[in-house]
C-alpha positions in Angstrom: 0.0 0.0 0.0 1.1 3.6 -0.7 2.9 5.0 2.3 2.2 8.8 2.5 4.6 11.2 4.2 3.6 12.9 7.5 4.1 16.6 6.9 4.4 18.8 10.1 4.2 22.5 10.7 7.2 24.4 12.1 6.5 28.0 13.3 9.9 28.1 15.1 12.9 26.0 16.0 11.2 24.2 19.0 8.3 23.2 16.9 10.6 22.0 14.1 12.6 19.8 16.5 9.4 18.4 18.0 8.3 17.4 14.5 11.6 15.8 13.5 12.0 13.9 16.8 8.5 12.6 16.8 8.8 11.0 13.4 7.6 13.5 10.7 8.8 12.7 7.2 8.8 16.4 6.1 8.3 19.8 7.7 7.1 23.1 6.2 7.9 26.5 7.4 8.2 30.1 6.2 10.8 32.7 5.7 10.2 36.1 7.4 8.4 37.4 4.2 5.9 36.0 1.7 4.4 33.2 3.8 0.9 32.7 5.0 1.9 32.8 8.7 4.0 35.9 8.9 3.3 36.2 12.6 5.1 32.9 13.3 8.8 33.0 14.3 9.8 31.6 10.9 13.4 31.1 9.7 16.0 33.3 8.2 19.7 34.2 7.8 22.6 31.9 8.4 20.4 29.6 10.6 18.4 28.6 7.6 21.0 26.3 6.1 21.7 24.7 9.5 18.0 24.2 9.9 17.7 22.5 6.5 20.8 20.3 7.2 19.4 19.3 10.6 16.2 18.1 8.9 18.0 16.3 6.1 20.4 14.6 8.6 17.3 13.1 10.1 15.9 12.0 6.8 13.2 14.8 6.9 12.4 16.9 3.8 11.9 20.6 4.0 9.2 22.6 2.2 9.4 26.4 2.4 6.2 28.4 2.2 6.3 31.3 -0.2 2.5 31.1 -0.5 1.2 34.6 -0.4 0.3 37.1 -3.1 3.1 39.3 -4.3 2.9 43.0 -5.4 5.1 44.4 -8.2 7.2 46.4 -5.8 8.0 43.2 -3.9 9.0 41.1 -6.9 12.8 41.6 -6.5 12.5 40.7 -2.8 10.6 37.6 -3.8 13.3 36.6 -6.2 15.8 36.8 -3.4 13.6 34.8 -1.1 13.4 32.0 -3.7 17.2 32.1 -4.2 17.7 31.9 -0.4 15.4 28.9 -0.1 17.0 27.1 -3.0 20.6 27.7 -1.9 19.7 26.6 1.6 18.8 23.2 0.2 15.0 23.2 0.5 13.3 20.3 -1.3 10.3 22.4 -2.5 8.4 25.6 -2.3 4.7 25.8 -1.5 3.3 28.5 -3.8 0.1 30.5 -4.3 1.2 33.2 -6.8 2.3 32.1 -10.3 4.9 34.9 -10.2 6.8 32.8 -7.6 6.3 29.6 -9.6 7.5 31.2 -12.8 10.7 32.5 -11.2 11.5 29.2 -9.4 10.9 27.2 -12.6 13.2 29.4 -14.7 16.1 29.8 -12.3 16.1 26.7 -10.0 14.8 23.8 -12.2 15.7 21.2 -9.6 13.7 22.9 -6.9 10.2 21.4 -6.4 7.1 23.5 -6.6 3.9 22.6 -4.8 0.6 24.3 -5.4 -0.7 25.8 -2.1 -4.2 25.1 -0.8 -4.6 28.9 -1.3 -5.1 28.1 -5.0 -8.4 26.4 -4.0 -7.8 23.3 -6.2 -10.9 21.1 -5.6 -11.3 19.1 -8.8 -9.3 17.2 -11.3 -9.4 20.1 -13.8 -7.5 22.3 -11.3 -4.9 19.6 -10.8 -4.4 19.0 -14.5 -3.7 22.6 -15.4 -1.2 22.9 -12.6 0.5 19.7 -13.6 0.8 20.9 -17.1 2.3 24.1 -15.8 5.0 22.2 -13.9 3.8 21.8 -10.3 5.0 18.5 -8.8 2.4 18.3 -6.0 -1.0 19.8 -5.4 -2.3 20.7 -2.0 -6.0 20.0 -2.2 -8.7 22.2 -0.8 -9.8 21.3 2.7 -13.5 21.0 1.8 -13.3 17.7 -0.1 -14.8 14.4 0.8 -13.1 11.1 0.7 -14.9 10.1 -2.5 -13.9 13.4 -4.1 -10.3 13.0 -3.1 -10.3 9.5 -4.5 -11.8 10.7 -7.8 -9.1 13.4 -8.2 -6.2 11.0 -7.5 -7.7 8.3 -9.8 -8.2 10.7 -12.7 -4.9 12.6 -12.5 -2.4 10.3 -10.8 -1.1 13.4 -9.2 1.0 13.6 -6.1 -1.5 15.2 -3.7 -1.3 16.6 -0.3 -4.3 16.6 2.1 -4.8 18.4 5.4 -5.6 15.8 8.1 -5.4 17.8 11.3 -5.8 21.3 12.6 -7.8 24.5 12.1 -10.5 24.9 9.5 -10.9 28.2 7.8 -14.6 28.9 7.3 -13.9 30.2 3.8 -12.4 28.3 0.9 -8.7 29.2 1.1 -7.6 32.0 -1.1 -11.3 33.2 -1.4 -11.5 35.1 1.8 -11.4 38.9 1.7 -13.0 39.6 5.1 -9.9 40.4 7.1 -8.5 42.6 4.3 -11.8 44.5 3.8 -12.3 45.0 7.5 -8.8 46.1 8.4 -6.3 45.7 5.6 -4.8 42.5 7.0 -5.1 40.0 4.2 -5.3 36.3 4.6 -3.8 36.1 1.1 -0.8 38.0 2.4 -0.3 36.0 5.6 -1.8 38.4 8.1 -5.4 37.3 8.7 -6.9 38.9 11.8 -9.5 36.1 12.0 -12.6 38.3 12.3 -14.7 35.1 11.4 -13.9 33.7 14.9 -15.9 36.4 16.5 -19.6 35.9 17.4 -21.4 36.0 14.1 -25.1 35.0 14.4 -28.1 33.9 12.4 -31.4 33.1 14.0 -30.7 31.4 17.4 -27.2 30.2 16.4 -24.0 31.8 17.5 -20.4 31.7 16.2 -21.7 30.6 12.8 -18.4 31.4 11.0 -16.2 29.3 13.2 -15.7 25.6 12.5 -14.2 23.0 14.8 -10.7 21.9 14.1 -10.5 19.0 11.6 -9.1 15.7 12.6 -8.8 12.8 10.1 -6.5 10.7 12.3 -8.9 7.7 12.1 -9.0 8.0 8.3 -5.3 8.0 7.6 -5.1 4.4 6.4 -7.9 5.1 4.0 -6.1 8.1 2.6 -3.0 6.0 2.2 -5.1 3.4 0.3 -6.6 6.2 -1.9 -3.1 7.2 -2.9 -2.6 10.5 -1.2 1.1 11.3 -1.1 1.3 13.6 1.9 -0.7 14.0 5.1 -0.5 17.6 6.3 -0.9 18.9 9.8 -2.0 22.5 10.2 -0.5 24.6 12.9 2.5 26.9 12.3 1.2 29.2 15.0 0.9 26.4 17.6 3.2 25.4 20.4 5.7 22.5 20.1 3.6 20.2 22.3 0.8 20.5 19.8 3.2 19.5 17.0 4.6 16.6 18.9 1.1 15.3 19.8 -0.2 15.6 16.2 2.9 14.0 14.6 2.9 11.2 17.1 -0.8 10.5 16.6 -0.4 10.4 12.8 2.6 8.1 13.1 0.8 5.7 15.4 -2.3 5.7 13.2 -0.3 4.9 10.0 1.7 2.2 11.9 -1.4 0.5 13.0 -1.3 1.7 16.6 -3.9 3.5 18.8 -3.3 7.3 18.9 -3.9 9.3 22.0 -6.8 11.4 20.7 -7.7 12.6 24.1 -4.4 14.4 24.6 -4.6 15.6 21.1 -7.9 17.2 21.7 -6.8 18.7 25.0 -3.7 20.4 23.7 -5.8 22.3 21.2 -9.3 22.1 19.8 -12.4 24.3 19.3 -15.1 22.4 21.1 -13.6 19.1 19.8 -12.9 17.9 16.3 -14.9 17.4 13.0 -14.5 15.2 10.0 -17.6 16.6 8.3 -16.0 17.5 5.0 -14.2 14.1 4.7 -17.4 12.1 5.4 -19.6 14.5 3.5 -21.7 15.3 6.6 -21.6 19.1 6.4 -24.0 19.8 9.2 -24.3 22.2 12.2 -22.2 19.7 14.1 -19.1 21.0 12.3 -19.3 24.4 14.0 -17.4 25.2 17.2 -15.2 27.8 18.8 -12.5 28.0 21.5 -14.0 27.9 24.9 -12.6 28.5 28.4 -12.8 24.7 29.0 -10.7 24.1 25.9 -8.0 26.4 27.2 -8.0 24.8 30.7 -7.7 21.3 29.2 -4.4 22.2 27.5 -2.7 22.9 30.8 -3.3 19.4 32.0 -1.5 17.6 29.2 1.5 19.9 28.3 4.0 18.3 30.6 3.3 14.8 29.3 3.4 15.9 25.7 6.7 17.6 26.3 8.2 14.2 27.1 7.5 13.1 23.5 10.4 15.2 22.3 12.2 17.0 25.1 15.7 15.6 25.7 15.4 13.1 22.8 17.6 13.0 19.7 16.2 12.9 16.2 16.4 9.6 14.2 19.7 9.1 12.6 20.6 8.0 9.1 21.4 4.3 8.8 24.7 3.6 7.0 26.2 0.4 5.7 30.0 0.0 6.1 32.5 -2.3 4.4 35.9 -2.6 6.0 38.7 -4.1 4.0 42.0 -5.0 5.7 44.6 -6.8 3.5 48.3 -7.5 4.2 50.6 -4.9 2.7 47.7 -2.6 1.5 46.1 0.5 3.0 43.1 -0.3 5.1 39.8 0.8 3.5 36.4 1.8 4.8 33.5 2.3 2.5 30.2 3.8 3.8 27.0 4.2 2.0 23.4 5.4 2.6 20.2 5.8 0.6 19.5 9.0 -1.3 16.1 9.3 0.5 15.1 8.2 3.9 11.8 7.7 5.7 11.0 9.8 8.7 11.3 6.7 10.9 14.9 6.4 10.0 14.9 3.5 7.6 16.2 3.1 4.1 14.0 4.4 1.3 11.9 1.8 -0.6 14.3 -0.4 -2.6 17.1 0.3 -0.2 19.7 0.9 -3.0 22.7 3.0 -1.7 23.0 6.3 -3.5 25.7 8.1 -1.6 29.0 6.3 -1.0 32.3 7.6 0.5 35.7 5.8 0.7 38.4 6.4 3.3 41.9 4.9 3.3 44.2 4.5 6.3 47.5 3.0 7.4 48.2 -0.7 6.4 47.5 -3.3 9.1 50.3 -4.7 11.2 51.0 -8.4 12.0 49.2 -9.3 15.2 51.5 -10.0 18.1 48.8 -11.1 20.5 45.2 -10.8 19.2 44.2 -10.4 15.6 41.5 -7.9 14.5 38.0 -9.5 14.5 34.8 -8.4 13.0 33.4 -7.9 16.5 36.2 -5.6 17.5 35.9 -3.6 14.2 32.1 -3.2 14.8 32.8 -1.9 18.3 34.9 1.0 17.0 33.1 1.7 13.7 29.8 1.8 15.5 30.8 4.7 17.7 29.2 7.3 15.4 28.7 9.6 18.4 27.1 13.0 17.7 27.1 12.6 13.9 23.9 12.2 11.9 24.6 8.5 11.2 24.1 5.2 12.9 25.7 1.9 11.8 23.2 -0.4 10.1 25.2 -3.3 8.5 29.0 -4.0 8.6 30.8 -6.2 6.2 34.4 -7.1 7.0 37.1 -8.6 4.8 40.1 -9.0 7.2 43.1 -11.2 6.4 44.0 -13.6 9.1 46.7 -12.6 11.6 46.4 -8.8 11.1 45.9 -6.1 13.7 44.6 -2.5 13.3 44.4 -0.4 16.5 41.2 1.3 17.6 42.7 4.7 16.9 43.2 3.8 13.2 39.6 2.4 13.0 38.3 5.6 14.6 40.2 7.7 12.1 38.8 5.7 9.2 35.2 6.2 10.5 35.6 9.9 11.0 37.2 10.4 7.6 34.6 8.3 5.8 31.6 9.9 7.5 32.9 13.4 6.9 33.2 12.6 3.2 29.7 11.2 3.2 28.4 14.3 4.8 30.0 16.5 2.2 28.7 14.3 -0.7 25.2 14.2 0.6 24.9 17.9 1.1 26.6 18.9 -2.1 23.6 17.2 -3.8 21.1 19.0 -1.6 22.4 22.5 -1.6 22.1 24.3 -4.9 25.2 26.5 -5.5 24.2 28.1 -8.7 21.0 29.1 -10.4 20.3 28.8 -14.0 21.4 31.6 -16.3 18.9 34.4 -16.1 17.0 35.1 -19.3 16.9 38.5 -20.8 14.2 40.6 -19.2 10.9 40.4 -21.2 10.3 43.7 -22.9 6.7 44.6 -22.3 5.4 47.3 -24.6 3.6 50.2 -22.9 0.0 49.1 -22.4 -2.4 51.2 -24.4 -5.8 51.5 -22.8 -9.0 52.6 -24.6 -10.4 56.1 -23.9 -13.6 54.5 -22.7 -13.3 51.2 -21.0 -15.8 48.5 -21.9 -18.5 48.0 -19.3 -19.3 44.4 -18.2 -22.5 43.8 -16.3 -22.5 40.7 -14.2 -26.0 39.7 -13.0 -27.0 37.0 -10.5 -30.4 36.2 -12.2 -31.8 36.6 -15.7 -34.7 38.6 -14.2 -32.3 41.4 -13.3 -31.1 42.0 -16.8 -32.1 45.2 -18.5 -31.1 46.3 -22.0 -27.8 48.2 -21.6 -26.0 50.2 -24.3 -24.6 48.5 -27.4 -21.1 47.3 -26.7 -21.7 46.6 -23.1 -21.2 42.9 -22.1 -23.7 40.9 -20.1 -22.5 38.1 -17.9 -24.7 35.5 -16.3 -24.1 32.3 -14.4 -23.9 29.4 -16.7 -27.0 27.8 -15.1 -29.0 31.0 -15.7 -28.2 31.0 -19.4 -29.0 27.3 -19.8 -32.4 27.9 -18.0 -33.1 31.0 -20.2 -31.8 30.1 -23.7 -33.7 32.9 -25.4 -31.3 35.4 -23.8 -28.5 34.1 -26.0 -30.4 35.1 -29.1 -31.4 38.4 -27.7 -27.9 39.4 -26.7 -26.1 37.5 -29.4 -22.3 38.0 -29.3 -22.3 39.9 -26.0 -23.7 37.4 -23.6 -21.0 35.6 -21.6 -21.3 32.6 -19.2 -19.8 32.6 -15.7 -18.5 29.2 -14.7 -19.2 28.5 -11.0 -16.2 29.4 -8.9 -16.5 26.1 -7.1 -17.3 22.8 -8.9 -17.2 19.9 -6.5 -17.8 16.2 -7.0 -19.6 15.2 -10.2 -20.0 18.8 -11.3 -16.2 19.1 -11.4 -15.8 16.1 -13.8 -14.8 16.6 -17.4 -17.8 14.8 -18.8 -20.1 17.2 -16.9 -18.2 20.1 -18.3 -18.4 18.7 -21.8 -22.2 18.5 -21.6 -22.3 22.2 -20.4 -19.8 23.2 -23.0 -21.8 21.7 -25.8 -25.0 23.3 -24.6 -23.3 26.7 -24.4 -21.8 26.4 -27.9 -25.2 25.5 -29.3 -26.5 28.8 -28.0 -23.6 30.6 -29.6 -21.8 31.4 -26.3 -18.1 31.9 -27.1 -16.9 33.6 -23.9 -16.7 32.4 -20.3 -15.6 34.0 -17.0 -13.4 31.9 -14.8 -12.8 32.5 -11.1 -10.9 29.4 -10.3 -7.9 27.7 -11.9 -10.0 24.6 -12.7 -12.4 26.8 -14.6 -9.6 28.2 -16.6 -8.7 24.6 -17.6 -12.2 23.9 -18.7 -12.6 27.1 -20.6 -9.4 26.7 -22.6 -9.9 23.0 -23.2 -13.4 23.8 -24.5 -12.2 26.4 -27.0 -13.8 29.3 -25.2 -12.3 32.8 -24.8 -11.4 32.6 -21.1 -11.8 35.8 -19.0 -10.3 35.8 -15.5 -12.4 36.8 -12.5 -11.1 38.6 -9.4 -10.9 35.4 -7.4 -7.9 34.4 -9.5 -6.1 36.9 -7.2 -3.9 38.5 -9.8 -1.9 41.2 -8.0 1.4 41.6 -10.1 2.7 41.9 -13.6 4.6 38.5 -13.6 1.4 36.6 -12.7 -0.6 38.4 -15.4 2.1 37.5 -17.9 2.0 33.8 -16.8 -1.8 33.6 -17.2 -1.6 35.3 -20.6 0.8 32.5 -21.6 -1.5 29.9 -20.2 -4.3 31.2 -22.3 -6.4 33.8 -20.5 -7.9 36.4 -22.9 -8.0 39.1 -20.1 -8.4 39.4 -16.4 -10.3 41.3 -13.7 -7.7 42.2 -11.0 -8.1 41.0 -7.5 -10.4 42.8 -5.1 -7.3 43.4 -3.0 -5.3 45.5 -5.4 -5.1 49.3 -4.9 -5.4 51.8 -7.7 -1.9 52.9 -7.1 -0.6 49.4 -7.8 -2.8 49.0 -10.8 -1.2 52.1 -12.4 2.3 50.5 -12.0 1.5 47.1 -13.7 3.7 46.2 -16.6 1.9 43.5 -18.6 0.4 43.0 -22.0 -2.6 41.3 -20.5 -5.8 43.2 -21.1 -7.2 44.0 -17.7 -9.9 45.7 -15.6 -11.4 45.9 -12.2 -14.7 45.7 -10.4 -16.2 49.2 -10.3 -19.4 48.2 -8.4 -20.6 45.4 -6.3 -21.1 43.8 -2.9 -17.7 42.2 -2.5 -17.9 38.5 -1.7 -16.1 38.3 1.6 -16.1 34.5 1.8 -17.0 31.4 -0.2 -18.2 28.5 2.0 -19.0 24.9 1.4 -20.4 24.4 4.9 -23.3 26.9 4.9 -23.6 28.9 8.1 -27.2 29.5 7.5 -28.2 25.9 7.3 -30.4 24.7 10.2 -30.2 21.3 11.9 -33.0 20.1 9.5 -30.9 21.1 6.5 -31.8 23.6 3.7 -35.5 23.2 4.2 -37.4 26.0 2.5 -34.6 28.5 2.5 -35.0 31.0 -0.3 -31.2 31.2 -0.9 -30.8 34.5 0.9 -30.1 34.8 4.6 -28.7 37.5 7.0 -25.7 37.1 9.2 -25.2 39.6 12.0 -21.8 40.6 13.4 -21.1 41.7 17.0 -21.8 45.3 16.1 -25.3 44.5 14.8 -24.5 45.0 11.2 -26.3 42.6 8.8 -24.5 40.8 5.9 -26.2 38.9 3.1 -25.6 35.2 2.7 -26.3 34.1 -0.8 -26.7 30.5 -1.9 -25.1 29.2 -5.1 -27.4 26.4 -6.1 -27.1 24.6 -2.8 -23.5 23.8 -3.7 -21.8 26.6 -1.8 -22.6 30.0 -0.3 -21.1 33.5 -0.3 -21.1 36.1 2.4 -21.4 39.6 0.8 -20.1 42.8 2.3 -22.7 44.9 4.0 -22.2 48.0 1.7 -21.3 48.0 -2.0 -18.1 49.0 -3.7 -18.6 52.0 -6.0 -15.9 53.9 -8.0 -17.6 55.9 -10.7 -17.4 59.3 -8.9 -13.6 58.8 -8.2 -10.5 59.1 -10.2 -9.6 55.6 -11.4 -6.7 54.1 -13.2 -6.9 53.4 -17.0 -8.3 50.0 -17.8 -9.6 47.9 -20.7 -12.9 47.2 -18.9 -14.8 47.7 -15.7 -17.2 45.3 -14.1 -20.5 46.1 -12.4 -21.1 43.0 -10.2 -24.9 42.8 -9.4 -26.0 40.2 -6.9 -29.1 41.1 -4.7 -30.3 44.2 -6.5 -33.7 44.4 -8.2 -33.8 45.0 -12.0 -34.7 48.7 -11.3 -31.8 49.1 -8.9 -29.4 47.6 -11.4 -30.6 50.0 -14.1 -30.3 53.0 -11.8 -26.8 52.1 -10.7 -25.8 51.5 -14.3 -27.0 54.9 -15.4 -25.3 56.6 -12.4 -22.1 54.8 -13.2 -22.1 55.7 -16.9 -22.7 59.4 -15.9 -20.0 59.3 -13.2 -22.5 60.3 -10.6 -22.5 59.1 -7.0 -25.1 56.7 -5.6 -27.3 57.9 -2.8 -26.6 55.1 -0.3 -23.7 53.9 1.8 -20.8 52.7 -0.3 -17.1 51.8 0.0 -14.0 52.1 -2.0 -12.9 48.7 -0.6 -9.1 48.4 -0.9 -8.7 50.6 -3.9 -7.4 53.5 -1.9 -5.6 51.5 0.7 -2.6 49.3 0.7 -2.5 45.8 2.0 -0.3 45.0 4.9 
């Protein structure tokens, strides 16, 4: 059966050592910048190489998180961060922004790149397009069921990574703008303030945006059987006892033991654990928050959990030795170890030695009393002391009647192991990057005097007749349910692919049916707000237009998506006008000029009652602790979105040049849509509360 790795979080050195000592196969951590946990201790400077070497000496891989969105004025710093990670010997980077992936691919081709869960990959289409791009591993979205994970692995054969323990974000990762809209601290930039953990309410329910922590410990053997390559523990902000408990529980579960789930829950949980996504039981039982009892429970287990790693040494690398002692010749010691090691200290599958070192010493002397035996040789050669190595097998070829003193054997061992250390790390540490390509010369972008207007409607009944040249965008299901609209707005009606396509909806055969139906209606353009939708659109021969949830924030990422096949892109909700003006890309682009910003996309609906959806109209209200009401809108009972309480509106402000602007209608009536449209065209203000969102602010 497939043996997946256990991947542990390391927010600092103590957590990293706890992970390594307790049996993790790999660890992930961040540098001080560009990682999704910027408030963790993280790793930097000269200590980084030592940290990577410490892990590698224990047979543990290192993945460095460069998994935030990058702005243009940060690109040079990002390049240096990638160089730093590569030269330190990291095995792979975990990446959200294609700007990072593009630079890593071009300059460090032997450095692995893994697609972060921040890319919200939740179907085979998303996996396939990233595989084609060059990602070696895909970290799947947290919201998937066992059956959905299996279908993705079976269809793609991809190396996948699945979160199996730790905190649940309420929102689909990468699709949450709540923290940034409320206070400029973006989850996509590693500084989420977690406003969702506060007491949001609907009806009689409280804390409806806070999920219990996930724990799939009892499902690990099934995930191994499915073919998942890596089992990931969340928690770079957690203490070392948490890391030790979680790694130990995962190791025990995979090895057929009985994990101590009581201590695991006590060290950190939010009213216990849930496996609702994995089992497909997305009910109110998934919700929970950190209580006083949870905090008190942790104090009772910390001392025992500390014993799991405190004062213990990490697993050491097993080496095979061959000692050759022949009359009249130098004594020879050969040592070898595998190129990859398991986290529990054994040779990698197959066991073939990949690193070999050879040391020569003084010739043996004729024995006057006692000749050298294999047992005596093993006693000296086995004293590997504080090195990273431990003797596994020893083969001896010793001529009869010869003697070699312990000092000579010790010298052979030291010399051979030092050589082995140098050989191993010369292969891990990248000294030179690939020759830099000439900088791409991007011609100055010419924008039209009047940007195109694109009107996105939630329902067909909202659509009025706008001016010629304006584009009408409707959800795909609305167009298929109202086919006459395709003839009425021939050539300027575009279909919006759902941002989230789970399960059967995310299968290629389902898309092929939809694609054929859209083409029969003459639809040639589609809007894509997820990387999987981009795959479907391009494969289907449509003109693919990127939505704001693709999170395009810099010129390099725009250029990469242009190469992939996007026709144009709506920039992320989180980009300021100042940064828009500085973009250097040939990609046609625009921004949302009006709309209730979707703060979250959620698969587990906070408005769902214990009885299920019932007669819910698809619109609910959530109330924050200040008493403000926010609209919760259902997307076909597949997922829901929480909309900001006031709309974005920019027509009465000075805005940067663009190819197009989008009016994003959701809950407005047809009359309201028409009035807003007319005001927008005239450059007049609207007579209601509004916001400029992040357009006049800078993200932290």
